[in-house]
PAKE-794499 format. One record per residue: residue number from 0; residue in one letter; x, y, z of N, C-alpha, C in turn. Coordinates in steps of 0.001 Angstrom, whole numbers, plus 524288, in hexadecimal, padded with zeros to 5 digits. Example, Ala and Ser with C-alpha at 12.3 -4.5 7.8 and 13.67 -1.06 7.14 Angstrom:
   n res  n.px  n.py  n.pz ca.px ca.py ca.pz  c.px  c.py  c.pz
   0   A 83386 7E9C6 81E78 8300C 7EE6C 81E78 83390 7F31C 81E78
   1   S 83232 7F736 81BA8 83566 7FBDC 81BE4 83264 8001E 81EBE
This chain:
   n res  n.px  n.py  n.pz ca.px ca.py ca.pz  c.px  c.py  c.pz
   0   M 7C494 7E659 7D7F1 7C8BA 7E61F 7D420 7CBDC 7EB34 7D41B
   1   V 7C918 7EFA8 7D410 7CBC7 7F4B3 7D413 7CEE5 7F554 7D916
   2   R 7CCA2 7F3A7 7DD75 7CF5A 7F412 7E27B 7D461 7F0DF 7E274
   3   Q 7D40C 7EC12 7E02A 7D8B0 7E8C6 7DFDC 7DCE9 7EB5D 7DC9D
   4   L 7DB62 7ED91 7D824 7DF31 7F026 7D4CA 7E1A7 7F4C9 7D789
   5   M 7DE80 7F7CD 7DA6D 7E099 7FC48 7DD47 7E463 7FA7D 7E17B
   6   S 7E2FE 7F641 7E438 7E677 7F43D 7E848 7EB9E 7F277 7E5F7
   7   R 7EB4F 7EFA6 7E1A4 7F017 7EDCE 7DF24 7F344 7F25D 7DD03
   8   A 7F08E 7F63B 7DAD0 7F34D 7FAD0 7D8C3 7F636 7FD9F 7DD21
   9   A 7F3C3 7FE13 7E1A8 7F654 800A1 7E615 7FB23 7FD8C 7E7CA
  10   A 7FA9E 7F878 7E810 7FF0C 7F53B 7E9A3 80376 7F597 7E5B0
  11   V 8021D 7F575 7E0AA 80612 7F5E1 7DC94 808CC 7FB26 7DCDD
  12   A 805D1 7FF4C 7DDC4 80829 80481 7DE1E 80C14 804CC 7E28F
  13   V 80ABF 80273 7E6EF 80E4F 80285 7EB60 81335 7FF62 7EA2A
  14   V 8127C 7FAD4 7E7E3 816FA 7F78E 7E6A6 81A7C 7FA4B 7E2B3
  15   L 8182F 7FCAB 7DEAA 81B45 7FF5B 7DAB9 81E19 80416 7DCE5
  16   S 81BD6 80675 7E0F6 81E6D 80AFE 7E344 8232C 80967 7E67D
  17   G 823CE 80445 7E72E 8285E 80255 7EA07 8277D 8023D 7EFDE
  18   G 822A3 8034D 7F191 821A9 803A5 7F721 82096 7FE7F 7F9C7
  19   C 81DAD 7FB08 7F74C 81BEB 7F65C 7F9F6 81BE2 7F1B5 7F64F
  20   A 81B92 7ED32 7F8A3 81AFF 7E861 7F5A4 816D4 7E513 7F838
  21   L 81487 7E181 7F54E 81064 7DE45 7F76B 81270 7D96C 7FA2D
  22   A 8177D 7D88A 7FA3F 819AF 7D405 7FCEE 81985 7D4F0 802CA
  23   P 818E9 7D0C5 805D3 818DB 7D186 80B77 81E0E 7D3B5 80D61
  24   A 81DC3 7D732 8110B 82279 7D9A9 81316 82426 7D6F4 8181D
  25   I 82915 7D78C 81979 82B0E 7D579 81E61 828B1 7D8BE 822C3
  26   E 826D4 7D623 826D5 82465 7D8DE 82B32 82844 7DCA3 82DB5
  27   S 82717 7E199 82D68 82A55 7E59C 82FC4 82748 7EAAE 82FA4
  28   A 829D5 7EECF 8314F 82761 7F3ED 83110 82675 7F555 82B5B
  29   P 8226E 7F859 82A4E 82159 7F9C9 824DD 82593 7FD51 82295
  30   T 82634 7FCFC 81D7C 82994 80088 81AA2 82648 8053E 81929
  31   I 827DF 809D1 81AE3 824E5 80E93 819D6 82831 8121B 81666
  32   S 825EF 81393 81200 828B2 816E5 80E44 82A45 81C0D 810D5
  33   P 82F09 81DDE 80FC9 830A7 822FA 811D0 82D09 82764 80FFB
  34   A 82AB6 826C9 80B5E 82709 82AC1 8096F 8223A 82B15 80CF0
  35   V 82088 826A5 80F12 81C0D 8269F 812A9 81D85 82973 817AD
  36   V 82217 82830 819C5 823DE 82AAD 81E9F 8242D 8309A 81DDE
  37   A 8265D 8324B 81972 826D2 837ED 81864 8217E 83A75 817C7
  38   A 81DE9 837DF 81512 818B2 83A17 81443 815BB 83A8C 8196D
  39   V 8161D 83692 81CB9 81365 836B4 821CA 815CB 83ADE 8254F
  40   A 81AD9 83BC8 824D5 81D61 83FEA 827E9 81B1B 84544 8268B
  41   Q 8190C 845BD 821C7 816A4 84AAA 8200E 810C1 84ACF 8212A
  42   G 80E8A 84672 822EC 808EB 84650 82413 806A0 840EE 8233F
  43   R 80425 84024 81EB6 8018C 83B33 81D8B 8037D 83921 81855
  44   A 802CC 83403 81784 80472 83196 81298 8008F 82D5C 81118
  45   R 7FFBA 82CDF 80C03 7FCBC 82877 809EA 800A3 82422 808E3
  46   V 7FF7B 81F74 80AEA 80329 81B1F 80A87 80073 81620 808D5
  47   L 8039B 81297 806B1 801FB 80D3A 805B5 804ED 809CE 8098C
  48   V 8020B 80697 80C4A 8043E 8032D 8103E 803D3 7FD94 80E4B
  49   E 80856 7FAF6 80DB8 8084E 7F56D 80C44 80819 7F239 81141
  50   L 8049D 7EE75 81159 803BA 7EB45 815F8 8064F 7E5F1 81573
  51   R 807D8 7E3CC 819E4 809BE 7DE6D 81A0B 8050F 7DAEF 81B22
  52   T 804B3 7D6AA 81847 80099 7D2D8 8194D 80323 7CD88 81A03
  53   A 80097 7CA3D 81D13 8029E 7C4F8 81DEB 802E3 7C22A 818AD
  54   G 80765 7C037 8174E 80800 7BD5A 8126D 808DF 7C0BE 80DA4
  55   G 808E3 7C5D8 80E42 809AD 7C94B 809C9 804DC 7C98E 8065C
  56   V 80562 7CC33 801F5 80110 7CCE8 7FE4C 802E7 7CB44 7F8E8
  57   R 7FFA1 7C831 7F648 800B1 7C690 7F0EB 7FC95 7C905 7ED60
  58   P 7FDD0 7C9EE 7E86B 7F9D3 7CBD5 7E4CD 7F527 7C81A 7E4D1
  59   E 7F077 7CA45 7E4CF 7EBD3 7C6FC 7E533 7EB72 7C30E 7E0BB
  60   G 7ED69 7C466 7DC26 7ED4B 7C0C1 7D7C3 7F0B3 7BC00 7D89E
  61   D 7F474 7BC61 7DC35 7F7E3 7B7F7 7DD64 7F5B2 7B47B 7E1B4
  62   L 7F178 7B61E 7E42B 7EF32 7B304 7E866 7EBF3 7AE9A 7E60F
  63   P 7EBC3 7AA1A 7E8C6 7E96F 7A56D 7E66E 7E37B 7A56E 7E5E6
  64   N 7E0C4 7A86F 7E942 7DB0C 7A82E 7E90A 7D8A8 7ACEB 7EBD2
  65   P 7D387 7AD93 7EB59 7D0F3 7B20A 7EDD9 7D188 7B226 7F3CF
  66   D 7D1E4 7ADA0 7F637 7D2A2 7AD82 7FBE6 7D7E6 7AFDD 7FD71
  67   A 7DBEB 7AED3 7FA54 7E114 7B107 7FB66 7E0FC 7B6F0 7FAB4
  68   V 7DE19 7B8CD 7F6C1 7DD8E 7BE73 7F5F0 7DADF 7C0E0 7FAA7
  69   A 7D697 7BE7C 7FC62 7D3AF 7C07E 800E1 7D70F 7C074 805CB
  70   S 7DA22 7BC60 8067B 7DD90 7BC01 80B0B 7E1B5 7C04F 80AF2
  71   Q 7E409 7C13C 80662 7E7FD 7C554 805F2 7E592 7CAAB 806F8
  72   R 7E0F8 7CB9E 804CA 7DE5D 7D0A5 805B5 7DD03 7D15D 80B76
  73   S 7DB9E 7CD27 80E00 7DA72 7CD62 81399 7DF60 7CEC5 816B6
  74   A 7E3CC 7CC91 81532 7E8BE 7CDD1 817D4 7EA32 7D388 816FD
  75   I 7E947 7D582 81246 7EA52 7DB0A 8112B 7E6D3 7DE7D 81480
  76   A 7E1CA 7DD32 814C3 7DE19 7E047 817E3 7DF93 7E031 81DAB
  77   A 7E152 7DBB3 81F9C 7E2EA 7DB4E 8251C 7E7B4 7DEB9 82628
  78   A 7EB6E 7DEB5 82288 7F00F 7E206 82330 7EE89 7E7C7 82319
  79   Q 7EAF5 7E934 81FA0 7E91C 7EE99 81F6A 7E674 7F023 82489
  80   E 7E328 7ECBD 8268C 7E071 7EDD5 82B7B 7E450 7EE8C 82FF2
  81   S 7E866 7EB5A 82FFA 7EC5B 7EBBB 83416 7EF01 7F111 83401
  82   V 7F075 7F2DF 82F64 7F30C 7F7FC 82EEA 7EF3E 7FC55 83055
  83   I 7EA7D 7FC0A 82E60 7E69D 8001C 82F85 7E595 80065 83562
  84   A 7E52D 7FBE2 837ED 7E462 7FBD3 83D9C 7E906 7FE4C 8406C
  85   G 7EDCA 7FD40 83E78 7F27A 7FF7C 840D3 7F2E8 8055C 8400E
  86   L 7F005 80767 83C42 7F023 80D09 83B37 7EBBC 80FEF 83E0A
  87   H 7E876 80D19 840D7 7E433 80F91 843B7 7E669 813A3 84788
  88   G 7E424 8183B 84779 7E5E8 81C62 84AF0 7EA59 81FA1 848C2
  89   T 7EC27 81E67 84406 7F04E 82184 8419D 7EDDA 8252A 83D8B
  90   D 7F122 827FD 83AC9 7EF48 82B9D 836CC 7EEEA 8291C 83163
  91   A 7EE43 823FA 83128 7EDD5 82134 82C28 7E844 8215D 82A1C
  92   V 7E7DD 821B3 824EE 7E2D8 8214F 82237 7E374 81D06 81E21
  93   V 7DFF4 81932 81E3A 7E010 8150D 81A4F 7DD88 8172C 8155B
  94   L 7E081 81725 81117 7DE86 81911 80C18 7DC86 814A0 808B0
  95   R 7DF19 81015 808F0 7DD86 80BBB 80590 7DF9E 806A6 807BA
  96   R 7DC3C 802B0 80784 7DDCB 7FD53 808B1 7DD93 7FA55 80394
  97   Y 7E12A 7F6CB 802CE 7E158 7F3B2 7FE06 7DFE1 7EE10 7FF49
  98   A 7DC4E 7EBE4 7FC48 7DA63 7E69F 7FD5D 7DE4C 7E265 7FBE6
  99   S 7E116 7E31F 7F796 7E46B 7DEEA 7F5A8 7EA3B 7E019 7F5EC
 100   A 7EBAB 7E47D 7F842 7F12D 7E5E4 7F8D0 7F225 7E789 7FE77
 101   P 7F69D 7E60A 800A9 7F7A3 7E72A 80637 7F986 7ECC5 80724
 102   F 7F60E 7F07C 8060D 7F756 7F603 80694 7F2DF 7F8F5 8091E
 103   L 7F43C 7FD5C 80B75 7F08C 8014B 80D49 7F270 8068A 80B43
 104   A 7EED3 809CF 80997 7F01A 80F39 8084F 7EE56 8126E 80CFC
 105   L 7F1EB 81569 80F3A 7F0D6 8187C 813E6 7F2A4 81E11 81333
 106   E 7F06C 82179 81655 7F2A8 826A8 81721 7F460 826B1 81CCC
 107   I 7F94C 827E7 81DB6 7FB64 8278A 82304 7FE14 82C9A 824A6
 108   G 7FE5E 82D33 829B5 80151 83164 82C23 8053E 82EF1 82FD7
 109   P 80795 8321E 83336 80BC0 83034 836AB 80A23 82BBF 83A4E
 110   S 80588 82C01 83CB2 8041D 827DA 84068 8032D 822AA 83D9C
 111   A 800FE 822CA 838EF 80030 81DFA 835F6 8056B 81BAF 83435
 112   L 80903 81F03 8328C 80E27 81D18 830EE 810E3 81A66 8357B
 113   R 810A5 81CB0 83A16 81311 81A37 83EB4 8109E 814DE 83FBE
 114   A 80B76 81476 83F34 808D3 80F76 84018 80A80 80B70 83C03
 115   I 80AC4 80D0B 83719 80C3C 8097D 832DD 811CD 80782 83391
 116   E 8154B 80AD3 8357E 81AC8 8094E 8362D 81B63 80479 8399D
 117   G 817BA 8037F 83D0A 81815 7FF02 84085 814B7 7FA62 83EEC
 118   M 81263 7FA87 83A51 80ED5 7F65D 838A2 811AD 7F22C 8357C
 119   E 811BC 7ED68 8378D 8141C 7E90C 834C0 810E2 7E773 83004
 120   S 80BE2 7E8C1 82FED 8088D 7E742 82B87 80928 7EAE2 826D9
 121   V 80C6C 7EEF8 82763 80D79 7F28D 8230F 812E5 7F15C 820EF
 122   A 81333 7F09C 81BCA 81839 7EF88 81946 81AD6 7F48A 81762
 123   H 817E9 7F7BF 8147D 81A16 7FC71 81210 81616 800D6 81229
 124   V 81809 805AD 8123E 814BF 80A4D 811C7 81760 80DEB 80DD0
 125   V 8147B 80F4C 809BE 81680 812D1 805B4 81286 81721 804C3
 126   E 81467 81B70 8029B 810E0 81FB2 8013B 80D31 81DEC 7FCEB
 127   D 8084B 81F93 7FD52 8045D 81E89 7F951 80478 82332 7F5A0
 128   T 80717 82289 7F140 807B0 826CF 7ED8C 8056C 82547 7E846
 129   V 80458 82926 7E526 8028C 82842 7DFD7 80753 8286C 7DC52
 130   N 80821 82452 7D958 80C6E 82424 7D5A0 80A2F 824D6 7D02A
 131   L 80B34 82957 7CDE2 8093B 82A86 7C8B4 80CCF 82838 7C48F
 132   P 80AA1 82731 7BFF3 80DFD 82545 7BBB6 81218 8295A 7BA5B
 133   S 81651 82798 7B80D 81A76 82B49 7B6AB 8187F 82F1F 7B295
 134   A 81B13 83395 7B249 81972 837B6 7AEB6 81AC0 83663 7A90C
 135   G 81E33 832AC 7A836 81FB8 8313D 7A2E2 81B55 82E6E 7A008
 136   R 81BAA 82E66 79ADD 817CB 82BB4 797AC 81888 825DB 79803
 137   M 81445 8232E 7979F 8146A 81D82 7974D 81612 81C09 791C2
 138   P 8191C 817EB 79111 81A93 81639 78BD3 815AB 8150C 788A9
 139   G 81583 816F0 783F1 8110F 815EE 7808C 80C87 819A6 78144
 140   S 80CFD 81D60 784F6 808A7 820FC 785CA 808D3 82543 781AA
 141   V 8045D 827A9 780EA 803DF 82BDA 77D0B 80555 830EC 77FAA
 142   P 808E6 83401 77D48 80A59 838FC 77FAB 805C3 83CCE 77FAD
 143   E 805CE 84057 78381 801B5 84449 783C4 80236 84808 77F2C
 144   A 7FDB5 849E2 77D6F 7FDAE 84DC9 7793A 7FF87 852FD 77B54
 145   P 80254 85615 7781A 80417 85B34 779EE 7FF63 85EA5 77B27
 146   R 80002 8621B 77EEB 7FBB2 86581 78087 7FBE9 86AA8 77DF0
């Protein structure tokens, strides 16, 4: 349960950041964020890689039965394996695989980025960053006491 929530949270964070969507993408070269290209030019970057899967990915709650969930997870795992195999021999490090979302968290350098650029199974690559809440107060929150 915790793993599922973490996977969904990661997917939501990526979608909210404007980097990726869970809809199937048109088969083409991956879209790579300029921030990733700039970070790799300086050395290494932590990235989230959105994968293409046959038939796309639907929220598990929208799937009709446990077999459909298992089938979708199997397609995600196969896409992950394909990308990981394509990165063999490069400077990529797999940081996290997600069971229910078509993503991989990687740390990459120049050779991994070059390999990813030619992968049809990759839809998007964005920087893996921490987005903190805004510094402003939440409506209805209690102000801090003076120090």
